[in-house]
Backbone as JSON Lines, residues from 0, in Angstrom:
{"i":0,"aa":"X","n":[0.9,-0.92,-0.11],"ca":[0.05,-0.33,-0.25],"c":[0.88,1.18,0.48]}
{"i":1,"aa":"X","n":[0.33,2.28,-0.71],"ca":[1.4,3.43,-0.94],"c":[1.38,4.27,0.89]}
{"i":2,"aa":"X","n":[2.65,5.03,0.61],"ca":[2.69,6.12,2.33],"c":[1.84,7.28,2.29]}
{"i":3,"aa":"X","n":[1.86,7.56,0.84],"ca":[1.21,8.94,0.62],"c":[0.37,9.2,1.06]}
{"i":4,"aa":"X","n":[-0.44,8.41,2.01],"ca":[-2.2,9.3,2.12],"c":[-3.27,8.56,0.83]}
{"i":5,"aa":"X","n":[-2.88,7.87,-0.05],"ca":[-3.71,7.39,-1.31],"c":[-3.9,5.92,-0.54]}
{"i":6,"aa":"X","n":[-3.84,5.17,0.55],"ca":[-4.05,4.2,0.84],"c":[-5.44,4.04,0.66]}
{"i":7,"aa":"X","n":[-6.63,4.81,1.33],"ca":[-8.32,4.57,0.82],"c":[-8.27,4.35,-0.67]}
{"i":8,"aa":"X","n":[-7.75,4.74,-1.41],"ca":[-8.11,4.65,-2.85],"c":[-7.69,3.36,-3.64]}
{"i":9,"aa":"X","n":[-6.3,3.06,-2.92],"ca":[-5.62,1.74,-3.14],"c":[-6.53,0.52,-2.81]}
{"i":10,"aa":"X","n":[-7.13,0.6,-1.49],"ca":[-7.61,-0.11,-0.83],"c":[-9.41,-0.17,-1.74]}
{"i":11,"aa":"X","n":[-9.41,0.98,-2.15],"ca":[-11.15,1.1,-3.06],"c":[-10.93,0.1,-4.06]}
{"i":12,"aa":"X","n":[-9.44,0.49,-4.85],"ca":[-9.07,-0.48,-6.49],"c":[-9.37,-1.83,-5.69]}
{"i":13,"aa":"X","n":[-8.43,-1.83,-5.03],"ca":[-8.18,-3.52,-4.45],"c":[-9.88,-4.09,-4.29]}
{"i":14,"aa":"X","n":[-10.34,-3.31,-3.85],"ca":[-11.82,-4.0,-3.53],"c":[-13.19,-4.03,-4.63]}
{"i":15,"aa":"X","n":[-12.63,-3.45,-5.54],"ca":[-13.44,-3.09,-6.85],"c":[-12.47,-4.61,-7.74]}
{"i":16,"aa":"X","n":[-11.24,-4.96,-7.63],"ca":[-10.91,-5.72,-8.55],"c":[-11.25,-7.09,-7.57]}
{"i":17,"aa":"X","n":[-11.6,-7.6,-6.35],"ca":[-11.9,-8.75,-6.06],"c":[-13.33,-8.6,-6.25]}
{"i":18,"aa":"X","n":[-14.26,-7.8,-6.28],"ca":[-15.24,-8.03,-6.08],"c":[-15.47,-8.06,-8.24]}
{"i":19,"aa":"X","n":[-15.0,-7.44,-8.95],"ca":[-15.75,-7.88,-10.19],"c":[-14.56,-8.51,-10.96]}
{"i":20,"aa":"X","n":[-13.04,-8.61,-10.52],"ca":[-12.26,-9.39,-11.37],"c":[-11.51,-10.51,-10.28]}
{"i":21,"aa":"X","n":[-12.26,-11.07,-9.25],"ca":[-11.65,-11.85,-8.49],"c":[-11.75,-13.63,-9.17]}
{"i":22,"aa":"X","n":[-11.17,-14.75,-8.36],"ca":[-11.49,-16.05,-8.99],"c":[-12.87,-16.52,-9.47]}
{"i":23,"aa":"X","n":[-13.79,-16.04,-8.61],"ca":[-15.47,-16.06,-9.46],"c":[-16.01,-15.06,-9.91]}
{"i":24,"aa":"X","n":[-16.72,-15.32,-11.13],"ca":[-17.21,-14.47,-11.98],"c":[-18.66,-14.3,-11.08]}
{"i":25,"aa":"X","n":[-18.88,-12.82,-10.79],"ca":[-19.83,-11.97,-10.51],"c":[-21.15,-12.52,-11.41]}
{"i":26,"aa":"X","n":[-22.51,-12.68,-10.64],"ca":[-23.75,-13.25,-11.17],"c":[-23.75,-12.2,-12.33]}
{"i":27,"aa":"X","n":[-23.77,-11.21,-12.54],"ca":[-24.22,-9.88,-13.52],"c":[-22.74,-10.06,-14.89]}
{"i":28,"aa":"X","n":[-21.78,-10.54,-14.55],"ca":[-20.72,-10.8,-15.37],"c":[-20.62,-11.79,-15.86]}
{"i":29,"aa":"X","n":[-20.68,-13.16,-15.11],"ca":[-21.62,-14.36,-16.22],"c":[-22.6,-14.24,-16.98]}
{"i":30,"aa":"X","n":[-23.46,-13.52,-16.26],"ca":[-24.99,-12.79,-16.95],"c":[-24.68,-12.36,-18.56]}
{"i":31,"aa":"X","n":[-23.58,-11.87,-18.96],"ca":[-23.19,-10.84,-20.3],"c":[-22.09,-12.06,-20.72]}
{"i":32,"aa":"X","n":[-20.96,-12.37,-19.85],"ca":[-21.23,-13.64,-20.93],"c":[-22.0,-14.8,-21.29]}
{"i":33,"aa":"X","n":[-22.84,-15.11,-20.81],"ca":[-23.74,-16.03,-21.12],"c":[-24.56,-15.34,-22.7]}
{"i":34,"aa":"X","n":[-24.67,-14.38,-22.59],"ca":[-25.77,-13.44,-23.6],"c":[-24.58,-13.56,-24.79]}
{"i":35,"aa":"X","n":[-23.43,-13.23,-24.43],"ca":[-22.13,-12.87,-25.69],"c":[-22.28,-14.47,-25.94]}
{"i":36,"aa":"X","n":[-22.2,-15.36,-25.54],"ca":[-22.05,-16.8,-25.86],"c":[-23.18,-17.1,-26.66]}
{"i":37,"aa":"X","n":[-24.41,-16.57,-26.4],"ca":[-25.43,-17.4,-27.13],"c":[-25.34,-16.36,-28.14]}
{"i":38,"aa":"X","n":[-25.67,-15.1,-28.48],"ca":[-25.23,-14.34,-29.62],"c":[-24.8,-14.51,-30.08]}
{"i":39,"aa":"X","n":[-23.39,-14.87,-30.35],"ca":[-22.32,-15.2,-31.31],"c":[-22.08,-16.62,-31.5]}
{"i":40,"aa":"X","n":[-23.38,-17.65,-30.95],"ca":[-23.04,-18.84,-31.29],"c":[-24.81,-19.01,-32.33]}
{"i":41,"aa":"X","n":[-25.45,-18.0,-32.16],"ca":[-26.98,-18.06,-33.19],"c":[-27.79,-17.91,-32.11]}
{"i":42,"aa":"X","n":[-27.87,-18.28,-30.99],"ca":[-29.17,-18.29,-30.56],"c":[-29.6,-17.12,-29.89]}
{"i":43,"aa":"X","n":[-30.88,-17.29,-29.27],"ca":[-31.91,-16.03,-29.31],"c":[-30.58,-15.99,-27.75]}
{"i":44,"aa":"X","n":[-30.84,-14.22,-27.58],"ca":[-30.69,-13.74,-26.19],"c":[-31.25,-14.4,-25.21]}
{"i":45,"aa":"X","n":[-30.35,-13.84,-23.79],"ca":[-31.46,-13.87,-22.81],"c":[-32.51,-13.02,-22.66]}
{"i":46,"aa":"X","n":[-33.57,-13.09,-22.33],"ca":[-34.77,-12.32,-22.11],"c":[-34.93,-11.32,-21.08]}
{"i":47,"aa":"X","n":[-33.88,-11.63,-19.97],"ca":[-33.74,-10.6,-19.46],"c":[-32.58,-9.57,-18.99]}
{"i":48,"aa":"X","n":[-31.86,-9.73,-20.71],"ca":[-31.05,-8.95,-21.2],"c":[-31.53,-7.08,-21.21]}
{"i":49,"aa":"X","n":[-31.05,-6.67,-21.03],"ca":[-31.22,-5.13,-21.17],"c":[-30.15,-4.2,-22.05]}
{"i":50,"aa":"X","n":[-30.68,-3.02,-22.33],"ca":[-29.44,-1.86,-22.81],"c":[-28.5,-1.65,-21.5]}
{"i":51,"aa":"X","n":[-29.55,-1.59,-20.04],"ca":[-28.93,-0.84,-19.45],"c":[-27.68,-1.94,-18.8]}
{"i":52,"aa":"X","n":[-28.08,-3.15,-19.02],"ca":[-27.04,-3.81,-18.52],"c":[-25.55,-3.89,-19.2]}
{"i":53,"aa":"X","n":[-25.44,-3.53,-20.96],"ca":[-24.42,-2.86,-21.74],"c":[-23.93,-1.76,-20.71]}
{"i":54,"aa":"X","n":[-24.7,-0.92,-20.46],"ca":[-23.83,0.43,-19.72],"c":[-23.36,0.32,-18.77]}
{"i":55,"aa":"X","n":[-23.83,-0.79,-18.13],"ca":[-23.58,-1.17,-16.54],"c":[-22.07,-1.78,-16.56]}
{"i":56,"aa":"X","n":[-22.08,-2.48,-17.72],"ca":[-20.38,-3.48,-18.28],"c":[-19.81,-2.5,-18.88]}
{"i":57,"aa":"X","n":[-20.04,-1.51,-19.1],"ca":[-19.58,-0.56,-20.06],"c":[-18.31,0.07,-18.96]}
{"i":58,"aa":"X","n":[-19.34,0.98,-17.7],"ca":[-18.97,1.28,-16.52],"c":[-18.01,0.65,-15.74]}
{"i":59,"aa":"X","n":[-18.4,-0.85,-16.06],"ca":[-17.23,-1.67,-15.11],"c":[-16.01,-1.61,-15.64]}
{"i":60,"aa":"X","n":[-16.04,-1.76,-17.0],"ca":[-14.46,-1.68,-17.51],"c":[-13.95,-0.38,-17.29]}
{"i":61,"aa":"X","n":[-14.28,0.65,-17.61],"ca":[-13.39,1.62,-17.53],"c":[-13.5,1.87,-15.81]}
{"i":62,"aa":"X","n":[-13.74,1.91,-14.88],"ca":[-13.53,1.29,-13.44],"c":[-12.53,0.47,-13.21]}
{"i":63,"aa":"X","n":[-12.35,-0.84,-13.96],"ca":[-11.72,-1.5,-13.93],"c":[-10.33,-1.39,-14.13]}
{"i":64,"aa":"X","n":[-9.81,-0.46,-15.29],"ca":[-9.05,-0.22,-15.81],"c":[-8.56,1.16,-14.71]}
{"i":65,"aa":"X","n":[-9.25,1.66,-14.56],"ca":[-8.84,2.36,-13.73],"c":[-8.23,2.06,-12.22]}
{"i":66,"aa":"X","n":[-8.71,1.1,-11.73],"ca":[-8.75,0.32,-10.52],"c":[-6.92,-0.3,-11.0]}
{"i":67,"aa":"X","n":[-6.87,-0.59,-11.75],"ca":[-6.11,-1.77,-12.2],"c":[-4.5,-0.64,-12.26]}
{"i":68,"aa":"X","n":[-4.42,0.48,-12.62],"ca":[-3.12,1.38,-12.87],"c":[-3.29,2.1,-11.47]}
{"i":69,"aa":"X","n":[-3.98,2.55,-10.69],"ca":[-4.06,2.32,-9.14],"c":[-3.31,1.04,-8.7]}
{"i":70,"aa":"X","n":[-3.68,-0.03,-9.01],"ca":[-3.35,-0.76,-7.98],"c":[-1.7,-1.24,-8.56]}
{"i":71,"aa":"X","n":[-1.63,-1.47,-9.82],"ca":[0.05,-0.95,-10.55],"c":[0.87,-0.44,-9.59]}
{"i":72,"aa":"X","n":[0.53,1.21,-9.64],"ca":[0.81,1.89,-9.17],"c":[1.78,1.69,-7.4]}
{"i":73,"aa":"X","n":[0.62,1.06,-6.78],"ca":[0.74,0.92,-5.44],"c":[1.74,-0.51,-5.67]}
{"i":74,"aa":"X","n":[2.24,-1.31,-6.23],"ca":[2.63,-2.39,-6.11],"c":[1.79,-3.36,-5.79]}
{"i":75,"aa":"X","n":[0.66,-3.75,-6.57],"ca":[-0.31,-4.78,-6.29],"c":[-0.77,-5.52,-7.42]}
{"i":76,"aa":"X","n":[0.43,-6.95,-6.94],"ca":[0.38,-7.69,-8.87],"c":[-1.2,-8.0,-9.04]}
{"i":77,"aa":"X","n":[-2.35,-7.51,-8.29],"ca":[-3.38,-8.45,-8.69],"c":[-3.87,-7.12,-9.68]}
{"i":78,"aa":"X","n":[-3.25,-6.26,-9.88],"ca":[-3.67,-5.22,-11.13],"c":[-3.98,-5.9,-12.44]}
{"i":79,"aa":"X","n":[-2.97,-6.92,-13.18],"ca":[-3.3,-7.71,-14.06],"c":[-4.51,-8.33,-14.17]}
{"i":80,"aa":"X","n":[-5.01,-8.97,-13.3],"ca":[-6.47,-9.48,-12.84],"c":[-7.51,-8.76,-13.36]}
{"i":81,"aa":"X","n":[-7.75,-7.1,-13.2],"ca":[-8.39,-6.16,-13.26],"c":[-8.41,-5.62,-14.61]}
{"i":82,"aa":"X","n":[-6.96,-5.36,-14.93],"ca":[-7.26,-4.94,-16.22],"c":[-7.24,-6.46,-17.66]}
{"i":83,"aa":"X","n":[-7.13,-7.35,-17.34],"ca":[-7.59,-8.78,-18.1],"c":[-9.05,-8.79,-18.19]}
{"i":84,"aa":"X","n":[-9.82,-8.22,-17.02],"ca":[-11.37,-8.86,-16.9],"c":[-11.67,-7.67,-17.81]}
{"i":85,"aa":"X","n":[-11.37,-6.49,-17.33],"ca":[-11.65,-5.26,-18.29],"c":[-11.72,-5.18,-19.79]}
{"i":86,"aa":"X","n":[-10.94,-6.29,-20.02],"ca":[-10.29,-6.44,-21.46],"c":[-12.15,-7.48,-21.72]}
{"i":87,"aa":"X","n":[-11.74,-8.31,-21.28],"ca":[-12.86,-9.49,-21.5],"c":[-14.33,-8.73,-21.65]}
{"i":88,"aa":"X","n":[-14.35,-7.89,-20.4],"ca":[-15.99,-6.94,-20.74],"c":[-15.93,-6.61,-22.39]}
{"i":89,"aa":"X","n":[-14.82,-5.8,-21.89],"ca":[-15.13,-4.87,-23.61],"c":[-15.06,-6.22,-24.97]}
{"i":90,"aa":"X","n":[-14.4,-6.7,-24.93],"ca":[-14.32,-7.91,-25.77],"c":[-15.82,-8.63,-26.02]}
{"i":91,"aa":"X","n":[-16.5,-9.05,-24.83],"ca":[-17.47,-9.19,-24.91],"c":[-18.62,-8.87,-25.62]}
{"i":92,"aa":"X","n":[-18.68,-7.06,-24.77],"ca":[-19.73,-6.13,-25.46],"c":[-19.48,-5.24,-26.84]}
{"i":93,"aa":"X","n":[-18.67,-6.06,-27.47],"ca":[-17.99,-5.35,-28.92],"c":[-19.09,-6.47,-29.8]}
{"i":94,"aa":"X","n":[-19.41,-7.56,-29.09],"ca":[-20.45,-8.16,-30.43],"c":[-21.08,-6.8,-30.96]}
{"i":95,"aa":"X","n":[-21.57,-7.05,-32.43],"ca":[-22.39,-6.3,-32.98],"c":[-23.75,-6.57,-32.32]}
{"i":96,"aa":"X","n":[-24.33,-7.01,-32.25],"ca":[-25.84,-6.85,-31.28],"c":[-26.1,-6.64,-30.17]}
{"i":97,"aa":"X","n":[-24.48,-6.3,-29.49],"ca":[-24.56,-5.57,-27.97],"c":[-24.08,-4.14,-28.14]}
{"i":98,"aa":"X","n":[-23.41,-4.2,-29.13],"ca":[-22.55,-2.89,-29.16],"c":[-23.35,-1.69,-30.53]}
{"i":99,"aa":"X","n":[-24.48,-1.38,-29.93],"ca":[-25.63,-0.87,-31.03],"c":[-24.82,0.13,-31.42]}
{"i":100,"aa":"X","n":[-23.78,1.46,-30.66],"ca":[-23.46,1.99,-31.32],"c":[-22.05,2.33,-32.2]}
{"i":101,"aa":"X","n":[-21.85,1.06,-32.05],"ca":[-21.04,1.0,-32.94],"c":[-19.53,1.62,-32.3]}
{"i":102,"aa":"X","n":[-19.07,1.29,-30.92],"ca":[-17.98,1.99,-30.21],"c":[-16.38,0.85,-31.09]}
{"i":103,"aa":"X","n":[-15.6,1.53,-30.44],"ca":[-14.74,0.7,-30.98],"c":[-13.87,-0.23,-30.11]}
{"i":104,"aa":"X","n":[-14.79,-1.45,-29.64],"ca":[-14.8,-1.65,-28.55],"c":[-13.89,-2.89,-28.7]}
{"i":105,"aa":"X","n":[-13.67,-3.47,-29.69],"ca":[-12.5,-4.53,-29.69],"c":[-11.05,-3.92,-30.18]}
{"i":106,"aa":"X","n":[-10.76,-2.58,-30.57],"ca":[-9.45,-1.98,-29.89],"c":[-9.18,-1.9,-29.28]}
{"i":107,"aa":"X","n":[-10.31,-1.5,-27.77],"ca":[-10.03,-1.31,-26.56],"c":[-9.69,-2.25,-26.09]}
{"i":108,"aa":"X","n":[-10.19,-3.25,-26.05],"ca":[-10.66,-4.69,-25.39],"c":[-9.21,-4.95,-26.29]}
{"i":109,"aa":"X","n":[-8.37,-5.25,-27.37],"ca":[-7.34,-5.42,-27.53],"c":[-6.31,-4.69,-26.85]}
{"i":110,"aa":"X","n":[-6.38,-3.75,-26.79],"ca":[-4.98,-2.36,-25.61],"c":[-5.14,-2.83,-24.33]}
{"i":111,"aa":"X","n":[-6.76,-3.19,-23.55],"ca":[-6.36,-3.25,-22.59],"c":[-5.65,-4.86,-22.34]}
{"i":112,"aa":"X","n":[-5.91,-5.97,-22.92],"ca":[-5.25,-6.85,-23.09],"c":[-3.55,-6.98,-23.54]}
{"i":113,"aa":"X","n":[-2.76,-5.97,-24.71],"ca":[-1.4,-5.76,-24.25],"c":[-1.18,-5.08,-23.12]}
{"i":114,"aa":"X","n":[-2.04,-3.99,-22.55],"ca":[-1.55,-4.36,-21.4],"c":[-1.25,-4.88,-20.19]}
{"i":115,"aa":"X","n":[-2.16,-5.7,-19.95],"ca":[-2.34,-6.75,-19.35],"c":[-1.61,-8.16,-19.45]}
{"i":116,"aa":"X","n":[-0.81,-7.81,-20.1],"ca":[0.2,-9.0,-21.31],"c":[-0.38,-10.04,-21.68]}
{"i":117,"aa":"X","n":[-1.13,-9.64,-21.98],"ca":[-1.95,-10.82,-23.13],"c":[-2.1,-10.63,-24.93]}
{"i":118,"aa":"X","n":[-0.88,-10.54,-25.56],"ca":[-0.38,-9.88,-26.5],"c":[-1.41,-10.6,-27.75]}
{"i":119,"aa":"X","n":[-1.14,-12.16,-27.61],"ca":[-2.23,-12.94,-28.28],"c":[-3.45,-13.61,-28.12]}
{"i":120,"aa":"X","n":[-4.1,-12.53,-26.73],"ca":[-5.67,-12.84,-27.09],"c":[-5.85,-10.71,-27.59]}
{"i":121,"aa":"X","n":[-4.95,-10.58,-27.56],"ca":[-5.12,-8.97,-28.18],"c":[-5.1,-8.96,-29.74]}
{"i":122,"aa":"X","n":[-4.39,-9.74,-30.36],"ca":[-3.86,-10.13,-31.58],"c":[-4.72,-11.0,-32.4]}
{"i":123,"aa":"X","n":[-5.56,-11.94,-31.35],"ca":[-6.52,-12.72,-31.87],"c":[-7.78,-12.54,-32.06]}
{"i":124,"aa":"X","n":[-7.94,-11.04,-31.22],"ca":[-9.36,-10.22,-30.77],"c":[-9.56,-9.39,-32.33]}
{"i":125,"aa":"X","n":[-8.1,-9.14,-32.92],"ca":[-8.26,-7.84,-34.6],"c":[-8.03,-8.87,-35.28]}
{"i":126,"aa":"X","n":[-7.84,-10.16,-35.35],"ca":[-7.17,-10.98,-36.78],"c":[-8.17,-10.74,-37.52]}
{"i":127,"aa":"X","n":[-9.63,-10.76,-37.45],"ca":[-10.56,-10.78,-38.16],"c":[-12.05,-9.64,-38.11]}
{"i":128,"aa":"X","n":[-11.54,-8.74,-37.4],"ca":[-12.18,-7.58,-37.36],"c":[-11.82,-6.58,-38.53]}
{"i":129,"aa":"X","n":[-12.12,-6.77,-39.91],"ca":[-11.44,-6.1,-40.87],"c":[-12.88,-4.51,-41.32]}
{"i":130,"aa":"X","n":[-13.61,-4.46,-40.57],"ca":[-14.67,-3.95,-40.54],"c":[-14.36,-2.25,-39.54]}
{"i":131,"aa":"X","n":[-13.64,-2.76,-38.6],"ca":[-13.31,-1.51,-37.84],"c":[-12.09,-0.73,-38.03]}
{"i":132,"aa":"X","n":[-12.56,0.54,-38.04],"ca":[-11.16,1.62,-37.77],"c":[-9.78,1.11,-38.81]}
{"i":133,"aa":"X","n":[-8.45,1.91,-38.34],"ca":[-7.51,2.2,-38.86],"c":[-6.72,0.64,-38.67]}
{"i":134,"aa":"X","n":[-6.22,0.87,-39.97],"ca":[-5.23,-0.23,-40.45],"c":[-3.99,0.0,-39.07]}
{"i":135,"aa":"X","n":[-3.46,0.82,-38.92],"ca":[-2.55,1.47,-38.21],"c":[-2.75,0.94,-36.88]}
{"i":136,"aa":"X","n":[-3.62,1.48,-36.43],"ca":[-4.36,0.71,-35.0],"c":[-3.85,-0.35,-35.09]}
{"i":137,"aa":"X","n":[-4.48,-1.2,-36.01],"ca":[-4.5,-2.89,-35.8],"c":[-3.85,-3.34,-35.56]}
{"i":138,"aa":"X","n":[-2.66,-2.77,-36.93],"ca":[-1.44,-3.59,-36.71],"c":[-0.63,-3.39,-35.39]}
{"i":139,"aa":"X","n":[-0.57,-2.03,-34.71],"ca":[-0.05,-1.37,-33.64],"c":[-0.67,-2.15,-32.48]}
{"i":140,"aa":"X","n":[-1.48,-2.46,-31.83],"ca":[-2.21,-3.32,-31.28],"c":[-2.21,-5.19,-31.57]}
{"i":141,"aa":"X","n":[-1.94,-5.27,-32.24],"ca":[-1.49,-6.71,-32.46],"c":[0.36,-6.91,-32.44]}
{"i":142,"aa":"X","n":[0.79,-5.65,-32.45],"ca":[2.28,-5.89,-32.21],"c":[2.67,-6.38,-33.34]}
{"i":143,"aa":"X","n":[2.2,-6.16,-34.77],"ca":[2.79,-5.96,-36.21],"c":[4.05,-4.99,-36.24]}
{"i":144,"aa":"X","n":[4.66,-4.73,-35.72],"ca":[5.17,-3.44,-36.23],"c":[6.05,-3.57,-37.53]}
{"i":145,"aa":"X","n":[6.7,-4.32,-37.96],"ca":[6.72,-4.62,-39.49],"c":[5.65,-3.79,-40.65]}
{"i":146,"aa":"X","n":[4.79,-4.36,-39.99],"ca":[3.56,-3.76,-41.1],"c":[3.14,-2.33,-40.82]}
{"i":147,"aa":"X","n":[3.71,-1.45,-40.17],"ca":[3.49,-0.33,-39.88],"c":[4.84,0.51,-40.82]}
{"i":148,"aa":"X","n":[5.57,-0.07,-40.9],"ca":[6.67,0.85,-41.81],"c":[6.72,0.2,-43.32]}
{"i":149,"aa":"X","n":[5.57,-0.73,-43.78],"ca":[4.98,-0.95,-45.27],"c":[4.15,0.55,-45.69]}
{"i":150,"aa":"X","n":[4.94,1.04,-46.82],"ca":[4.21,2.17,-47.4],"c":[2.31,1.87,-47.98]}
């Protein structure tokens, strides 16, 4: 824990990480994963799913990124699990049926996976998403640096 008076912030970040990115999947996160799995396999979505669920998980992903950086600065190795869970939430939310506003969630998920130390997950996430955004950004997030130098 930091000695400079930020211990309450670090404690709050650790609590958020434990609650949303601990060993067990919280029920709301399990619901998101179930919705993602059903929709991506062509099945109907959950009847209990709503747009409010999407908004809540987007907020959770952002909060986990912040908590991760606080934990990393405090020297807490659990920061990686917070960043990884944020990436997972963003990945699951990037499904077109869930991402109705076309946010660049695949790019954000790939960036979070890279920061968390999961470059293969970042690369595979962007492998087949040719309809989203910049090729330069895609290559960068996939750590395909030679492709960045090709005119």
